[in-house]
N, C-alpha and C positions, 0 to 999 in steps of 0.2 A: 639772672639768678633769683630775682625776687619771686618769679612765678613758682620756682621749685621750693623756695623757703616758705611760701604761703601754704603749701600742701601739708597736711598732717603727716606724721612720720610713716604711717602704714600706707597711705596713698602714694607717698614719695617712693617707698620701697617697691610698691607694686607697679609703678610706672616704668616701662622698659626704656624710656628715653630719659627720664629725669636723672637717674643715678649716673650713667656715663656722661651725659651732657653737663651736669653740674660739676662732676669731678674735673672735666676738661676746662670748664669756665673758671673754676676755682684755681686750678693750676696756672692757667694763663694770666689770670688777674694777679696772683701772687708774684709770678715771674715778671709781670709788667711793673709792679711796685718795686721789685728788686732792681730792675733795669733803671728805673727813675732814681732810686736811691744811689746806685753806683754812678750814674751820670752826674748827679749833684756832688757826690763825694769827689769825683775826679775833677770836675769843673771848678770846685771851690778849694781844692787842695786839702780836704779833710783827711783824717787818718784812714789809710787803706784798710778795708775789712779783711779779716782772715777767713771768713766763711759767710754764707748767706745771712744768718742771723746777726752777725757782727756788723753788717751794713747798717742796720737799724740802730745798733748801739753807737756806731760812729756818728750818725745824724743826731742822736740824743746828746752825745758829748759836745757836738757843735752847736747845740741849742735849737736845732731845726725841729726836733720832736721832743715832746715831754717824756719823762722816764716811764710813765704808765703805758702810754701808747707804744713806745719803743719796745717795752717788754711783751706786749700782746703781739706786736708784729714779729718779734723774734720767734714766738711760738708759732706764728703763721708760717714762717720760713721752715720751721721743723715739720709742720703739717705738709708743706710743699714736698719736702724730702720723702715723707711717708707716701704721698701720692705717686711720686716718681719711682722710688726704689722698692716700695713694699706694696705695690698696687693691688695685688691679689689678696693681701691681708688687711686691707682697709675696711673698717667697720662702717658700713653705709649709714648706720644710725648716727655715728659720729660726724659724718659728712653733713647730714641733715641738721644736726645740732649746730655745727659750724656755720652753715648757711643762715640759720636763724639768729645766732648770737654774735658772730665774729666778723661777718662780711662788712658791716658798717665801719670797721676799723680801716678798711681800704679807703673809704670816703674821707675818714679823718686824716689819713696819711696824705691824700691828695690836697686836702684843705691846708694842712700844715706846711707842705712844700710850697703851695701857691702863696701862702701868707709870707713865707720867708723869701720867696723868689717869684714875685708877681709876673715877671717877664716870661716865665715859663707857661703862662696861661694861654698863649696862642691867640690872644685877642687881635683886634685890628692893628696893623703895623703903623 
């Protein structure tokens, strides 16, 4: 995704591969974060979420995520719903802006989960 976020918006929109590829990568990255969130929630017995965004709220309530990061990830879950359910109506300028400003929240999510549960890091056994 970094290669697409490095493009200026006009080059991004003109690239026939950048838009669909970045949409797909964003969708799968967000869904992966949701899968990790739900795994942690189930494994730790945290409050079961009522929807995708609520998975991040549940982790915040448990102290795994800070409230600011949880709020941004909740918005990311909403963006995922837009990509899935309103695909034809997605503004690709918004996708590009998301790539430039919000993707790092996924790295912050991973760091927070690994801080809380270092055993999930998959290092040497």
